N, C-alpha and C positions, 0 to 999 in steps of 0.2 A: 486463510488469509496469507499464510507464509508462502503457499504455492503460487498464489496470484502475484505477490510482490517479486518472487524469484523469476516468474515468467516475464514480468515487466522488465526486470533487470536484463534478462537475456534478449528480449525482443528489442529494447531500446538501447542496449549496450551501455548502461549507466549503473553504477553501484547504488543500491538502496539499502540503507542501514536502518534497522529497527530491532527492538527487543522481542525475540521470538517467544519468550516466556510470557511477556505482557499480552501478546496477541494470539496466544495459543487457542483460546476459546472463541475467537472471532471467525465466523464463517461467512463467506460471500461468494455468490455465483454471478458472473457477468457475461453478457453477450456483447461483444464489441465489434464495431465496424472500423472506421478510419479515424477514430478519436485520437487527439493528441495525448501525449503522456500527461500533461497538466490536467486535461479534462478527465482522464481516467483517475488520476490521483484525487481530484476534487470529489468525484463520486464515491470513491472508496473511503476517504477520510470523513466525509459527511455521513456516510452510512454507519461507520463505527465510532463516530464522535472522536476523531483523532485530528492531527494536523501534520503538515509536512513543510519542509523547507528545502529549497534547491540551492545548490552552490556549484562552483566549478569542480568540486570533489565528489558530487553525487547528490543523493536525496536522503533526507532523514525523516522518518515517520515516527511521530510520538503520540502517545495517548495513554489512557488508563486501562485499555483493554476491554474485554467483554465478559459478561457473567457466564458461568458455566451453564450449558443448556440442559 
């Protein structure tokens, strides 16, 4: 999860803030085409039962995290 959000930060040049410890047990693999950042964030947050907010300062992803596999 951390790697996915960091890649989105780089690709879309926007800061994404989240608690790495909270999401350390969340794993997600995506194959993306030309989806918008919002579409990608919706898929990710629905998959891990989280939420996100967007502002002029960047994106904040919040949730309870995932259980250990």
